[in-house]
Structure formats: C-alpha cells, structure tokens
ZAVO-519637 format. One record per residue: residue number from 1; residue in one letter; y, z, x of N, C-alpha, C, O in turn. Coordinates in steps of 0.2 Angstrom, whole numbers. Example, Ala and Ser with C-alpha at 12.3 -4.5 7.8 and 13.67 -1.06 7.14 Angstrom:
NODE  tortor  fido     nY     nZ     nX    caY    caZ    caX     cY     cZ     cX     oY     oZ     oX
NODE       1     A    -28     39     66    -22     39     62    -16     39     66    -17     42     71
NODE       2     S    -11     35     64     -5     36     68      0     39     64      6     40     67
//
This chain:
NODE  tortor  fido     nY     nZ     nX    caY    caZ    caX     cY     cZ     cX     oY     oZ     oX
NODE       1     M     27   -101    -61     24    -96    -62     28    -89    -59     28    -87    -53
NODE       2     T     32    -86    -65     35    -79    -64     33    -74    -67     37    -69    -68
NODE       3     D     27    -74    -70     25    -67    -73     19    -66    -69     15    -70    -66
NODE       4     L     18    -59    -67     12    -56    -63     10    -50    -66     15    -46    -67
NODE       5     V      5    -47    -68      2    -42    -70     -1    -38    -65     -7    -40    -62
NODE       6     L      2    -31    -63      1    -28    -59     -6    -24    -59     -7    -21    -64
NODE       7     A    -10    -23    -54    -17    -21    -54    -17    -13    -51    -22     -9    -51
NODE       8     T    -12    -11    -49    -12     -4    -48    -10      2    -54     -6      1    -59
NODE       9     A    -13      6    -53    -12     11    -58     -8     18    -56     -8     23    -59
NODE      10     N     -5     17    -50     -2     23    -46      5     21    -49      8     16    -48
NODE      11     P      8     26    -52     15     25    -54     18     24    -48     22     19    -48
NODE      12     H     18     27    -42     23     27    -37     22     20    -33     27     19    -29
NODE      13     K     16     16    -33     16     10    -30     19      5    -36     22      0    -34
NODE      14     T     19      6    -42     21      3    -48     29      2    -47     32     -3    -47
NODE      15     T     31      8    -46     38      8    -45     40      4    -39     45      0    -40
NODE      16     E     38      5    -34     39      0    -28     40     -7    -28     45    -11    -27
NODE      17     M     31     -9    -30     30    -15    -31     35    -19    -37     37    -25    -36
NODE      18     R     35    -15    -42     39    -19    -48     48    -21    -44     49    -27    -44
NODE      19     A     52    -16    -41     57    -16    -39     58    -21    -34     64    -24    -34
NODE      20     I     53    -23    -30     53    -28    -25     52    -34    -27     56    -39    -25
NODE      21     L     47    -35    -32     44    -42    -36     50    -44    -41     50    -50    -43
NODE      22     E     54    -40    -43     58    -42    -48     64    -45    -45     68    -50    -46
NODE      23     Q     65    -42    -39     71    -44    -34     70    -51    -31     75    -54    -29
NODE      24     L     63    -53    -29     61    -59    -29     61    -63    -34     59    -69    -33
NODE      25     G     63    -62    -41     62    -67    -45     57    -67    -50     56    -72    -54
NODE      26     F     52    -62    -50     46    -62    -54     48    -56    -61     51    -51    -61
NODE      27     T     44    -59    -66     42    -54    -72     35    -51    -71     30    -54    -70
NODE      28     V     37    -43    -70     32    -40    -68     29    -35    -74     33    -32    -77
NODE      29     H     23    -36    -76     21    -32    -81     16    -27    -80     11    -29    -76
NODE      30     P     15    -20    -81     12    -14    -79      4    -17    -81      3    -22    -85
NODE      31     R      0    -13    -77     -7    -14    -80     -8    -11    -85     -6     -5    -85
NODE      32     P    -11    -14    -90    -13    -11    -96    -17     -4    -97    -22     -4    -93
NODE      33     S    -15      1   -100    -17      7   -100    -26      6   -102    -30     10   -100
NODE      34     D    -26      2   -104    -36      1   -107    -39     -3   -101    -44     -6   -103
NODE      35     V    -37     -5    -95    -41     -8    -90    -44     -1    -87    -40      4    -86
NODE      36     P    -50     -1    -86    -53      4    -82    -52      4    -74    -51     -2    -72
NODE      37     D    -53     11    -70    -51      9    -63    -57      5    -58    -63      6    -59
NODE      38     V    -55      1    -54    -59     -3    -51    -62      0    -44    -60      2    -38
NODE      39     D    -68      1    -45    -71      4    -37    -70      0    -32    -72     -6    -32
NODE      40     E    -66      3    -28    -65     -1    -20    -69      0    -16    -68      4    -11
NODE      41     T    -75     -3    -17    -83     -4    -13    -81     -8     -8    -86     -7     -3
NODE      42     A    -77    -12     -5    -76    -17      0    -74    -13      5    -71     -8      5
NODE      43     L    -76    -16     13    -75    -13     17    -69    -16     21    -68    -14     27
NODE      44     T    -66    -19     18    -58    -21     21    -52    -21     16    -54    -21     10
NODE      45     L    -46    -21     17    -41    -21     12    -41    -26      9    -39    -26      3
NODE      46     E    -43    -32     12    -43    -38      9    -48    -38      3    -47    -40     -3
NODE      47     G    -53    -37      5    -58    -37     -1    -56    -33     -6    -56    -35    -12
NODE      48     N    -54    -26     -4    -52    -21     -9    -45    -24    -15    -45    -22    -21
NODE      49     A    -41    -28    -12    -35    -31    -16    -39    -36    -19    -38    -37    -25
NODE      50     L    -43    -40    -15    -46    -45    -22    -50    -42    -28    -49    -43    -34
NODE      51     L    -54    -37    -26    -57    -34    -31    -54    -31    -38    -56    -31    -44
NODE      52     K    -47    -28    -36    -43    -27    -40    -41    -32    -45    -42    -32    -51
NODE      53     A    -37    -37    -40    -33    -42    -44    -39    -47    -48    -37    -50    -52
NODE      54     H    -44    -47    -47    -50    -52    -51    -49    -45    -58    -46    -46    -63
NODE      55     A    -52    -41    -56    -52    -36    -61    -48    -37    -68    -49    -36    -74
NODE      56     L    -41    -38    -64    -35    -39    -69    -34    -46    -71    -32    -46    -77
NODE      57     V    -34    -50    -69    -36    -58    -71    -43    -57    -77    -42    -60    -83
NODE      58     T    -47    -54    -76    -53    -55    -81    -49    -50    -87    -49    -52    -93
NODE      59     A    -48    -44    -86    -45    -40    -91    -37    -43    -95    -34    -41   -100
NODE      60     T    -35    -47    -93    -29    -50    -96    -28    -57    -96    -23    -60   -100
NODE      61     G    -32    -60    -92    -31    -69    -91    -24    -70    -88    -22    -76    -87
NODE      62     M    -21    -66    -86    -13    -66    -81    -14    -67    -74    -20    -65    -72
NODE      63     V     -9    -70    -71    -10    -70    -64     -9    -63    -62     -4    -60    -64
NODE      64     A    -13    -60    -58    -14    -53    -56    -11    -52    -49    -12    -56    -44
NODE      65     V     -8    -47    -48     -5    -46    -39     -9    -39    -39    -10    -35    -45
NODE      66     A    -12    -37    -33    -15    -30    -31    -13    -28    -23    -11    -33    -19
NODE      67     D    -14    -22    -21    -13    -23    -15    -18    -17    -13    -21    -14    -17
NODE      68     D    -20    -17     -6    -23    -12     -4    -20    -11      3    -18    -16      6
NODE      69     T    -19     -4      4    -15     -1     10    -19      4     14    -23      8     11
NODE      70     G    -17      4     21    -21      8     26    -16     10     31    -12      6     33
NODE      71     L    -19     17     34    -15     20     39    -21     21     46    -25     24     47
NODE      72     F    -17     16     49    -21     16     55    -19     18     60    -14     16     63
NODE      73     V    -23     24     62    -20     29     69    -25     28     75    -31     29     75
NODE      74     D    -21     26     81    -23     24     86    -30     30     91    -36     29     93
NODE      75     A    -26     35     91    -31     40     93    -36     42     88    -40     47     89
NODE      76     L    -36     39     82    -43     41     80    -48     36     77    -52     36     73
NODE      77     D    -45     30     81    -50     25     82    -48     21     77    -52     17     76
NODE      78     G    -43     20     73    -41     16     67    -41     20     61    -36     18     57
NODE      79     Q    -45     25     60    -45     30     54    -40     33     53    -36     34     57
NODE      80     P    -38     34     47    -42     35     41    -44     25     39    -49     24     37
NODE      81     G    -38     20     40    -39     14     38    -40     14     32    -37     17     28
NODE      82     V    -46      9     30    -48      8     23    -50     13     19    -51     13     13
NODE      83     R    -50     20     22    -53     24     17    -47     28     16    -48     34     14
NODE      84     S    -41     25     18    -35     31     18    -34     35     11    -32     41     12
NODE      85     A    -35     33      6    -33     37     -1    -40     42     -2    -40     46     -6
NODE      86     R    -45     41      3    -50     46      1    -52     49      7    -58     51      8
NODE      87     Y    -47     49     12    -49     51     18    -53     58     19    -58     60     23
NODE      88     A    -49     62     15    -51     70     14    -57     70      8    -60     76      7
NODE      89     G    -59     63      6    -64     64      1    -64     59     -5    -60     55     -5
NODE      90     D    -67     59     -9    -67     55    -14    -61     56    -21    -59     52    -25
NODE      91     D    -61     63    -21    -54     67    -26    -51     69    -22    -48     74    -25
NODE      92     A    -49     67    -16    -42     70    -12    -36     68    -15    -36     63    -17
NODE      93     N    -32     74    -14    -24     71    -16    -20     69    -10    -22     68     -4
NODE      94     D    -15     68    -11     -9     65     -3    -10     73      0    -12     73      6
NODE      95     E     -8     77     -3     -8     83      3    -15     86      6    -15     89     11
NODE      96     A    -20     84      3    -27     85      7    -29     81     13    -32     82     18
NODE      97     N    -26     74     11    -26     69     16    -21     70     23    -23     70     28
NODE      98     V    -17     72     21    -11     73     25    -14     78     29    -16     76     34
NODE      99     I    -16     84     26    -19     91     31    -23     89     35    -22     90     41
NODE     100     K    -30     85     33    -34     84     36    -32     78     42    -36     78     47
NODE     101     L    -27     73     42    -23     69     46    -21     73     52    -22     71     58
NODE     102     L    -17     79     51    -14     82     55    -19     86     60    -18     86     66
NODE     103     G    -25     89     56    -30     92     59    -33     87     65    -33     89     71
NODE     104     A    -34     83     63    -38     79     68    -34     76     73    -35     71     76
NODE     105     L    -27     79     73    -22     75     79    -20     80     81    -15     79     85
NODE     106     E    -22     86     81    -19     92     83    -21     92     90    -26     89     93
NODE     107     G    -16     94     94    -18     95    102    -17     88    105    -18     89    111
NODE     108     T    -16     81    101    -14     75    106     -6     73    105     -3     74    100
NODE     109     D     -4     71    110      2     68    111      2     59    109      7     56    109
NODE     110     A     -5     57    107     -4     50    106     -6     50    100    -11     51     97
NODE     111     R      0     48     96      1     47     89      4     41     85      6     41     79
NODE     112     S      3     36     90      5     29     89      1     27     81     -5     30     80
NODE     113     A      3     24     77      0     21     70      3     16     68      8     14     71
NODE     114     R      1     14     62      3      8     58      0      7     51     -5      9     50
NODE     115     F      3      6     48      2      5     41      1     -3     39      6     -7     40
NODE     116     R     -4     -4     36     -3    -11     34     -7    -12     27    -12     -9     25
NODE     117     T     -3    -17     23     -4    -18     17     -7    -25     15     -4    -30     18
NODE     118     V    -12    -26     11    -14    -33     11    -13    -33      2    -16    -29     -2
NODE     119     I     -9    -39      0     -7    -40     -7    -11    -46     -8    -11    -51     -5
NODE     120     A    -15    -46    -13    -18    -53    -17    -15    -54    -23    -12    -50    -27
NODE     121     V    -16    -61    -22    -12    -63    -29    -18    -68    -33    -19    -73    -29
NODE     122     V    -21    -67    -37    -26    -71    -40    -25    -74    -47    -22    -71    -51
NODE     123     Y    -27    -81    -48    -26    -84    -53    -30    -85    -59    -36    -86    -57
NODE     124     P    -29    -85    -66    -34    -86    -69    -39    -92    -68    -44    -92    -71
NODE     125     D    -38    -97    -64    -43   -101    -62    -47   -100    -55    -51   -104    -53
NODE     126     G    -45    -94    -53    -49    -92    -48    -46    -94    -40    -49    -93    -35
NODE     127     R    -40    -95    -40    -37    -97    -35    -35    -91    -32    -35    -87    -36
NODE     128     E    -34    -89    -25    -33    -82    -23    -29    -85    -16    -30    -90    -12
NODE     129     V    -22    -80    -16    -19    -81    -11    -17    -73     -7    -16    -68    -11
NODE     130     L    -18    -71     -1    -17    -67      4    -11    -66      6     -7    -71      7
NODE     131     V     -9    -60      8     -2    -60     12     -3    -53     15     -7    -49     12
NODE     132     D      0    -51     20      0    -44     23      7    -44     27     11    -48     28
NODE     133     G      7    -36     27     12    -34     31     11    -27     33      7    -23     31
NODE     134     V     15    -26     40     13    -21     44     20    -18     46     25    -21     47
NODE     135     L     18    -12     47     24     -5     50     22      0     55     19      5     54
NODE     136     E     24     -1     59     24      1     67     27      8     65     32      8     61
NODE     137     G     23     16     69     26     20     70     22     24     72     16     23     75
NODE     138     V     25     32     71     20     38     75     19     42     69     22     40     64
NODE     139     I     14     46     69     13     52     65     16     59     68     16     60     74
NODE     140     T     20     62     64     24     68     64     20     72     67     14     70     68
NODE     141     L     23     79     67     19     84     70     18     89     62     14     93     61
NODE     142     A     24     88     59     23     91     51     24     87     46     25     81     47
NODE     143     P     24     88     39     26     84     34     34     85     35     36     89     39
NODE     144     R     40     80     32     46     81     33     48     75     26     44     70     25
NODE     145     G     53     76     22     56     74     17     53     73     11     46     73     10
NODE     146     S     56     73      6     53     74     -1     53     69     -5     53     70    -12
NODE     147     G     54     61     -1     53     56     -6     46     53     -4     42     55      0
NODE     148     G     45     47     -7     39     43     -6     32     46     -9     31     50    -14
NODE     149     F     28     45     -5     20     47     -9     15     45      0     17     43      5
NODE     150     G      8     49     -4      3     48      2      7     49      9     12     52      9
NODE     151     Y      4     47     14      7     49     21     15     47     23     16     47     29
NODE     152     D     18     45     19     25     46     20     29     51     22     34     50     26
NODE     153     P     27     58     21     31     63     24     28     64     33     31     66     36
NODE     154     V     22     62     35     21     60     41     21     56     44     18     56     49
NODE     155     F     24     50     42     25     42     46     30     41     48     35     42     44
NODE     156     A     32     40     53     41     40     56     39     33     58     35     32     62
NODE     157     P     43     28     55     44     21     56     48     21     63     51     25     65
NODE     158     D     46     14     68     50     15     74     56     12     72     60     13     76
NODE     159     E     58      9     67     64      6     64     69     11     63     75     10     63
NODE     160     T     67     18     61     70     23     58     67     28     63     63     31     61
NODE     161     P     69     29     70     68     35     75     69     41     71     74     42     67
NODE     162     G     66     46     71     66     52     69     66     56     62     67     61     60
NODE     163     R     66     49     59     65     49     49     58     47     48     55     42     50
NODE     164     T     56     52     43     49     49     40     51     45     34     57     45     32
NODE     165     L     46     40     33     48     37     26     49     41     19     53     39     15
NODE     166     A     46     47     19     48     51     15     57     53     15     59     55     10
NODE     167     E     59     53     20     66     55     22     71     48     22     76     48     24
NODE     168     L     68     43     20     71     37     18     74     36      9     71     38      4
NODE     169     S     79     31      9     80     32      1     76     26      0     75     21      3
NODE     170     A     73     27     -7     71     21    -11     72     14     -8     67     11     -7
NODE     171     E     78     12     -6     80      7     -5     79      3      2     78     -3      3
NODE     172     E     81     11      6     78      9     14     70      8     14     67      3     17
NODE     173     K     67     12     10     60      9     12     57      4      9     52      1     11
NODE     174     N     61      2      3     58     -5      0     61    -10      5     58    -16      5
NODE     175     T     66     -9      9     68    -14     13     63    -17     22     62    -22     25
NODE     176     I     61    -10     22     56    -10     30     48    -10     28     44    -13     31
NODE     177     S     47     -7     24     39     -6     23     35     -9     22     36    -15     20
NODE     178     H     29     -8     25     24    -12     25     21    -14     18     18    -19     19
NODE     179     R     22    -13     12     21    -15      6     26    -19      5     25    -24      1
NODE     180     A     33    -18      7     40    -24      5     38    -30     10     39    -35      8
NODE     181     R     35    -29     15     34    -36     20     30    -39     17     32    -44     14
NODE     182     A     24    -37     16     18    -40     11     21    -44      6     19    -49      5
NODE     183     L     27    -39      1     27    -43     -4     32    -48     -4     32    -53     -8
NODE     184     Q     36    -47      1     42    -51      3     38    -60      4     41    -65      3
NODE     185     A     32    -59      7     28    -65     10     25    -69      3     23    -75      3
NODE     186     V     26    -65     -2     23    -68    -10     26    -74    -10     23    -78     -6
NODE     187     P     30    -75    -12     36    -82    -14     33    -87    -10     29    -91    -13
NODE     188     E     33    -87     -4     32    -92      1     24    -95      2     22   -100      3
NODE     189     A     21    -90      1     13    -91      2     11    -95     -6      7    -99     -7
NODE     190     L     15    -92    -10     12    -95    -18     16   -103    -17     13   -106    -21
NODE     191     S     20   -106    -13     24   -112    -15     20   -115     -9     21   -121    -10
NODE     192     A     15   -115     -5     11   -115     -1      6   -121     -4      1   -123      0
//
C-alpha cells in the first residue's frame, strides 16, 4: 500500500504532510474538494483523527491519513490541548489563538509546553493504525518568525534554543516537528 488520501483541508498541513509522506515512499492524494468538513467532536486527539480518517475512507474508498494536533501548556493545566485550533472560539484564526494564549500566560515564567500530534491511518476494511509524535519546548513572550502556522511563532522547541518553529526553514521543521515525528512512525506501524 503506497497510496494515501489526506483528510486535512488545511493547506499548510497538506504541504507539510505531503512532503514528509512522499519522502517515506507514499503517493499522497489531496482531500477532494467536495468532501465536507468533519466536526471534531471527540474529546481526544486520537478520537478526532479517527473521525476525520473514517470520513475520508467513506468519501473516497481509499486508505486515509488524518491528524489531530494539540498544544499542551503546563501552566494552563494542558490547555489549549484538544481545542487548540478553536482556543479563542469556534471561528478563531491563528492570530486570535496566539493572542489569547499569550494573555493567559502573562506574568508567568512557567512557559513549558509540548505539541502532540496523533496520526490515524484508516483502511477501507475498517483497520485503524494510530501513531503519535511529541515536541517539547517553551512558549515565547511574543511571536517571532514568518514561517509555519498556528502557534509556530510562539513555540520554541528545546532542540532549537532561541528559535521558534516559525523561524525554522521548512526542512528544519519537517525534521524535528511533532507532526514529522508522528508521520515518520507510520511506515513501521503499517508493517506491524
């Protein structure tokens, strides 16, 4: 099996996921434009990834890969977590989410956090495979960098001290990111 259809409609995630999966030898198909959005109603990253992957299998009949990612901030008891994309409200954009996060951390030096991505691969016969990836880091005092998306401008990985994900090249990010780590675990998980 080398053909996969992506469940994400996010162009940034599509670019990242396609680059990594193609390097791993997969043929990646974008989500068809006529597939409606999936309501992410699960209470876990695993649940939301599976909801999206199952929806794409149903719509396309192909093996589908979906992700769900959360930013877990220790000082905020793990928030925004599974609601990261909707932290500032259901129609929030990246900027609104970052502003709310920085406001919630104002006045604290405790800024440790981690990104966690769960990847779900679902087959037309119903078989499910889950893998995940984690990237430890800290939340910066202010946004920095012009690359990436989401919380990338305020997340500085432990592995790149002093630089946020938005300050890394796409190649650097695709080497160390939470999503890259999860995607790199896919081939071994599929062969198990």
